[in-house]
N, C-alpha and C positions, 0 to 999 in steps of 0.2 A: 441467524443473523445473517445479511448478505452485504457483502463487501463491493463495492462498485468502485473500478479502477480504471480513470481516464488519464490519458498521456496525449499531449499535442503540442506543437510548435508554434510559437506566438511570432507572429508578424507585426503587429501593433500593440506594443508593451503598453502604450500608455489609454489604450482603449480597453485592454483586457482585463477582467476582473476575476481571474480563476479559469482561462481557457475556454471552458463549454458553456458559459453563462451558467452554470448550477452553482457558483460563487454566491448567488444571491438566494439559493433555496433557505426557507425559515426552518430553524430547528422545531421539532416537535413532528405531529402528521406521520409518524413512524421513523423518523429522521432523528436520532440521538446524537449524530455528530458527523462532522465533514471538515477536513482540512488539508493543506497541500503547500506546495510551493515551488521554486525552480529548482531544476536540476544544477548540481553543484559542477558536474562534469561539462553540460551542455546549458549555457546561459538561456537559449531560445526556448529551451523545453520545460514545460508545465508537467506536474503530476498531481491529480486530484484523488482524495479517497473520501468515499462517502459510506458510510455504515448504515444499513436499513433494518428494521426490526423483521419484516417478513417480505417475502416477495410480491405478496399481495399490497403492501403499501408502496413498494417501489414501481410496481406496475400503475397503480394509481396515479402516482405522480409523473410518469411518464405519459399519460394517456390525458393529463389536466394540465399539467403546467410547464412541460419541460420545452415544448416546442418555442412558447412565447420566451422563456427565459434565452435559449439557445439563439433567437432571432436579434435580440439585444447585443450579441456579441458577434454578430454576423463578419466578416472580412476582418477578425483581429486573431485568428489560427487559422491553421490546416492540419493535414496529416493527424485527424483526430482517431484514437484507437480507444475502445471500450471495452472492459472485460469485467464479468461478474463472477464472485467466487461465494461459494456457500461457508460459512464460518465451521471448522473443524473442531478447533480447540485455541485457548489462549496460550501465548508464548511466554508469559508470566501470569500468575494467577489473579482473576478480578481484571480483566481487560473493559477498559470504558473508552469510547470514543473520543478522546480530548487532546487537545494539541496544544492548550495554551500554555503548558510548562516545558513543552519539547522544543529543542534545538533545530534539530534534524532529524528524518525519517528514513530509515533504510528498508530497502525492500529488494528481494529476489523473487524472480517470476520463473519457474521452473518445469520444463517438461519432462516428465519422468517415463521410462521404459515401461511397458505395460507389466512387463513380469518381475518388475522391482519397485512396484507402488507400494507394497506392503510393508517393505524394508524400509523404502524412503521415508514413509511416515511415521515406522519406529522408531529410526534415528531421528527423526525431527523431534519425537517425544521425548526419547531417553538421552540423546546427546546434545543436540543443538540447543532447545528450550532449556536445560539446566544450565549450560554455559553461559547463554546470554542472561537470563534471569539473575544469575550471580555476578553479573558483570556490574561495576560501579558505573552508575549514568545511563543504566538502561532502565527505562520508565514502564513500559508494557510493549505487548504484541499481540499479534494474533495469525492465525495460520488457516488459510482457505483453501478449497477445492474447487476446480471447475471441471466440466466434462472433458474427456479426452485427455487424462492423467495430467492436468494442467494445475501447479499450486503456486499460491502466491503465499511468502513469508515476510511479515511487516513487522518493524521494530522500531520504537520510538526512543530517541535519546536526548538527555539533556545539554549536551553539548558535543560538537563535532569531534572535540578533542578524545573525549572518552570513546565515542565508537572508533574513533582512528587506533586507540589503543587497543580495543578487543580485536579489532582488523588486523592488526599488526603481529598481537601476541599469541592468538589464539585460531584463526579462522584455518590456517593452512593444517595445523596438528588436528583439529577436529573433523576438517573433512576427509583426513585419511583414515581416523578412527571411524567415521559415519560411513565411509566407502561411497562418498556422494559421487566420485567420478563414474562407477558402476552404475549407479540408479539413474543418472539424469542424462537423458538426451541432448538437451539444450538447456542455457540458462543466461538470465539477463537481470539486469537490476538497476539500480542507482541511488544516491544518496541526494535527498531533497532538503534543500535548506527552506524552513517554513516560513510562509507568508502570512502575518498575523491577520491581516484584513480579510484573508479567504476562510478564516474557521468559523464555523457555525457550531 
């Protein structure tokens, strides 16, 4: 599975239907699901996540439909950034790209030191994943990798309150146990309020 992350700044909120225009992509044709919403920290920033069954399906969409959809959104956004990640494993067993039962999505975007990649992946699997999977309110998630020691950790939560409890009660302690500071050269992320109308 291929995970596409789109981030952009919206300049015309009324005219925007998902930042890049891909909010109107039809489900199927290799796209089992897509969703996203507005940053809770920066109200003008949109994050969208699309899940493609394979690179071939994604390339076909880009060649045939993307430009037409993006043209319909022209002028409504700026500063678009796009990243592609290959699925490595689920954060909670049985990941499905569904957004309808989620209230918020949390993601971390990590650039990992080259000599620490193996340790970082192991800690994701053995420390972070079990902690998230066992947290009340955590629905599902995915861990993806891109070239250049770049990783995406995405988790869906049924409420901002439940995610807040996990963040307050466990993140610092888990980070120390996983030696995250030693592994990661740079880390960013956001918490996103789901926009139901963008869910595919």
